[in-house]
C-alpha positions as CSV (number, residue, x, y, z in Angstrom):
1,X,93.7,109.3,205.9
2,X,95.6,107.2,203.8
3,X,97.6,109.1,200.9
4,X,99.1,106.4,198.7
5,X,99.9,106.2,194.7
6,X,96.7,105.3,192.8
7,X,96.1,102.3,191.2
8,X,94.1,101.9,187.5
9,X,91.0,101.1,189.1
10,X,91.0,104.2,190.7
11,X,90.9,106.0,187.8
12,X,86.6,106.1,187.5
13,X,87.2,108.0,190.9
14,X,89.7,110.2,190.3
15,X,88.1,111.3,187.1
16,X,84.5,111.7,189.5
17,X,86.3,114.0,191.8
18,X,88.2,116.0,188.8
19,X,84.8,116.7,187.1
20,X,83.8,118.2,190.4
21,X,86.6,120.3,191.5
22,X,87.3,121.4,187.7
23,X,84.2,120.9,185.5
24,X,86.3,119.2,182.6
25,X,84.8,117.0,180.1
26,X,85.0,113.3,179.5
27,X,86.6,113.9,176.6
28,X,89.3,115.6,178.2
29,X,89.5,113.0,180.6
30,X,89.9,110.1,178.7
31,X,93.3,112.0,176.9
32,X,94.6,112.9,180.1
33,X,94.6,109.3,181.5
34,X,95.0,108.3,178.6
35,X,98.1,110.1,177.7
36,X,99.6,111.8,180.6
37,X,98.5,109.5,183.8
38,X,100.7,107.5,185.2
39,X,100.5,105.7,188.7
40,X,104.1,106.7,189.4
41,X,103.4,110.5,188.9
42,X,100.4,110.9,191.1
43,X,99.0,110.4,194.9
44,X,95.6,110.7,196.3
45,X,94.2,110.7,199.8
46,X,91.4,108.7,201.0
47,X,89.0,109.0,203.6
48,X,86.8,106.0,204.8
49,X,87.5,104.4,201.4
50,X,86.7,107.6,199.0
51,X,88.7,109.0,197.2
52,X,89.0,113.2,198.5
53,X,92.5,114.9,197.3
54,X,94.5,114.4,194.4
55,X,97.1,115.7,192.6
56,X,99.3,114.5,189.3
57,X,102.9,115.8,188.2
58,X,104.5,115.7,184.8
59,X,108.7,115.2,184.0
60,X,110.2,118.0,183.5
61,X,113.9,119.2,183.0
62,X,115.8,122.6,184.2
63,X,119.2,123.3,184.4
64,X,120.1,119.5,183.6
65,X,118.1,118.6,186.1
66,X,114.8,116.7,187.1
67,X,111.8,118.5,188.0
68,X,108.0,118.5,188.5
69,X,105.4,120.0,187.7
70,X,102.3,119.6,189.6
71,X,99.1,119.6,188.0
72,X,95.4,119.4,189.0
73,X,95.9,119.4,192.5
74,X,92.3,119.3,194.0
75,X,90.3,118.5,197.7
76,X,86.4,117.7,197.2
77,X,84.9,120.3,198.4
78,X,83.0,118.7,201.1
79,X,86.3,117.9,202.7
80,X,88.0,120.8,202.4
81,X,89.8,122.8,205.6
82,X,90.8,119.7,206.9
83,X,94.5,119.7,205.9
84,X,94.1,117.4,202.9
85,X,95.8,119.2,200.2
86,X,98.5,120.5,202.8
87,X,99.1,116.1,203.4
88,X,98.9,115.7,199.8
89,X,101.7,117.6,199.1
90,X,104.2,117.4,202.2
91,X,104.1,113.8,200.9
92,X,104.7,114.6,196.9
93,X,107.8,116.4,197.8
94,X,109.1,114.2,200.2
95,X,108.4,111.1,197.6
96,X,110.3,113.7,195.0
97,X,113.0,114.3,197.1
98,X,113.7,110.4,197.6
99,X,113.0,110.4,193.5
100,X,116.3,112.9,193.5
101,X,114.0,115.9,191.9
102,X,115.5,119.1,192.9
103,X,112.4,121.5,192.5
104,X,108.8,121.4,192.0
105,X,107.1,123.9,189.7
106,X,103.1,124.5,189.4
107,X,100.7,127.1,188.0
108,X,97.9,128.5,190.2
109,X,94.6,128.0,188.1
110,X,93.4,131.4,190.0
111,X,94.7,134.6,191.8
112,X,93.9,133.3,195.2
113,X,96.0,130.5,195.5
114,X,99.3,132.3,195.0
115,X,98.9,133.0,198.4
116,X,97.6,129.5,199.4
117,X,100.8,128.1,198.0
118,X,103.1,131.0,199.1
119,X,102.3,129.3,202.7
120,X,103.5,126.2,201.4
121,X,107.1,127.4,200.8
122,X,106.3,128.4,196.8
123,X,107.9,131.4,195.3
124,X,106.6,133.3,192.1
125,X,109.3,132.5,189.8
126,X,108.1,133.1,186.0
127,X,105.8,135.7,184.5
128,X,104.3,135.9,181.1
129,X,102.6,138.6,178.8
130,X,99.8,138.1,176.5
131,X,99.7,139.2,173.3
132,X,96.6,140.3,171.7
133,X,96.1,140.9,167.9
134,X,93.6,141.0,164.6
135,X,94.7,139.2,161.8
136,X,97.2,141.0,159.3
137,X,96.2,141.5,155.9
138,X,99.1,139.2,154.8
139,X,99.9,135.9,156.2
140,X,103.4,133.7,156.9
141,X,104.7,130.8,156.1
142,X,104.5,128.0,158.8
143,X,104.2,124.2,158.6
144,X,102.9,121.7,161.5
145,X,105.4,119.4,162.9
146,X,105.2,116.8,165.2
147,X,105.9,116.6,169.2
148,X,109.8,115.4,168.3
149,X,110.4,118.1,165.7
150,X,109.1,120.7,168.2
151,X,111.1,119.5,171.5
152,X,114.1,119.9,169.0
153,X,113.1,123.3,168.5
154,X,112.1,124.1,171.6
155,X,115.2,124.0,172.9
156,X,117.0,126.0,170.7
157,X,114.2,128.9,171.3
158,X,113.7,128.7,175.0
159,X,114.5,131.5,176.9
160,X,117.5,131.4,179.1
161,X,116.1,129.5,182.2
162,X,113.8,128.3,180.6
163,X,112.0,124.8,181.8
164,X,112.2,121.8,179.2
165,X,108.7,120.2,178.5
166,X,108.8,116.9,176.4
167,X,107.6,113.5,176.6
168,X,104.7,113.0,178.1
169,X,104.0,117.0,178.6
170,X,103.8,117.1,174.6
171,X,101.9,114.0,174.2
172,X,99.1,114.8,175.9
173,X,99.4,118.7,174.6
174,X,99.4,117.5,171.2
175,X,95.7,115.8,171.8
176,X,94.6,119.5,172.7
177,X,96.8,122.0,170.2
178,X,98.7,121.8,167.0
179,X,102.8,122.3,166.9
180,X,103.7,125.0,163.9
181,X,106.7,126.5,163.2
182,X,107.8,129.0,161.0
183,X,111.1,131.4,160.2
184,X,111.9,132.5,163.3
185,X,108.9,130.9,165.5
186,X,107.2,128.3,167.2
187,X,103.8,128.0,168.1
188,X,101.8,125.6,170.3
189,X,98.3,126.4,169.6
190,X,94.4,125.4,169.4
191,X,91.5,127.0,167.7
192,X,88.3,128.6,169.3
193,X,85.6,129.8,166.8
194,X,87.7,132.6,164.7
195,X,90.2,132.8,167.8
196,X,93.6,131.5,167.6
197,X,94.8,130.7,171.0
198,X,98.5,130.4,171.2
199,X,99.4,128.4,173.7
200,X,103.0,128.8,173.7
201,X,104.6,131.8,171.2
202,X,108.6,131.8,171.3
203,X,110.9,133.9,168.9
204,X,109.6,136.4,166.5
205,X,106.4,137.2,168.5
206,X,106.1,140.3,165.9
207,X,104.6,137.9,163.7
208,X,101.8,137.0,165.7
209,X,99.1,139.0,163.5
210,X,100.4,137.4,160.2
211,X,100.0,134.1,162.1
212,X,96.6,134.4,162.8
213,X,95.8,135.2,159.3
214,X,97.9,132.1,158.3
215,X,95.6,129.8,160.6
216,X,92.8,131.4,159.2
217,X,91.3,133.3,162.1
218,X,90.2,136.8,162.8
219,X,91.9,137.7,165.8
220,X,94.6,136.0,168.4
221,X,95.7,135.3,171.7
222,X,99.2,134.3,172.3
223,X,101.1,133.9,175.8
224,X,104.3,134.9,175.3
225,X,107.8,135.6,177.5
226,X,107.1,138.9,179.3
227,X,106.3,140.4,182.9
228,X,103.1,141.4,182.3
229,X,101.7,138.9,184.9
230,X,102.6,136.3,187.7
231,X,102.7,132.9,186.2
232,X,104.6,130.0,187.8
233,X,105.6,129.3,191.3
234,X,108.6,127.3,192.5
235,X,109.9,125.7,195.5
236,X,113.2,123.9,195.6
237,X,113.6,120.4,197.0
238,X,117.6,120.6,197.6
239,X,119.4,121.7,200.9
240,X,121.1,124.5,198.6
241,X,118.8,125.7,196.2
242,X,119.4,126.7,192.1
243,X,118.3,130.0,191.3
244,X,114.7,129.3,189.8
245,X,113.5,129.0,186.4
246,X,112.5,132.3,184.4
247,X,110.6,130.9,182.3
248,X,107.8,128.3,182.0
249,X,105.4,128.4,178.9
250,X,103.4,125.4,178.1
251,X,101.1,125.4,181.6
252,X,97.9,123.0,180.6
253,X,95.0,125.2,182.3
């Protein structure tokens, strides 16, 4: 097995593996590789020349230091059980240490993966809540904002111990969602028919029903800071671990 950084010529194979494992559309993959992918923030595994494993990461900031948000960790189903994912992640941790990252954060895609990542040293660090609401009779004033404005406003509204996600994080997210701000709140969201899906709502979450009305939806589903369910896991990469983040909101699930 060879583990190495991908080349641009590997993108078709990476896309094929991604579709096998996650089932995302060509349009989604085109967006990811155009806005978020960098060979410097990815590793792949090859066996006999075939791409059989992959992972990517986004740069984030926590406690004024650099951490990595690990994303789209995948192994070809025909090669599972051979330690490919463990080897990929071990190689990633070594590389990130060399590059002076202080930690790694990830969001397990399924409940059983919490145990999988726990075996590799990760521990649950953040929780979130899901707020369901019907549209209120009255709306609230809001406006769409660009990624730069959203980043500035988000820093002000992040809960204490929150992870800052900007740059390629927001460039990628903006292709899938719209950023909104209003008096006392900040929202990234997309519409799924008549449902407003709030990827993250910060600030005055009590306005969720009025936000739903303002954006022309009949019901809303918002991810908000809370303690309803385990969400992100963290691995420190330093000899003297920092306290783990206590909030991580923009997961690209």
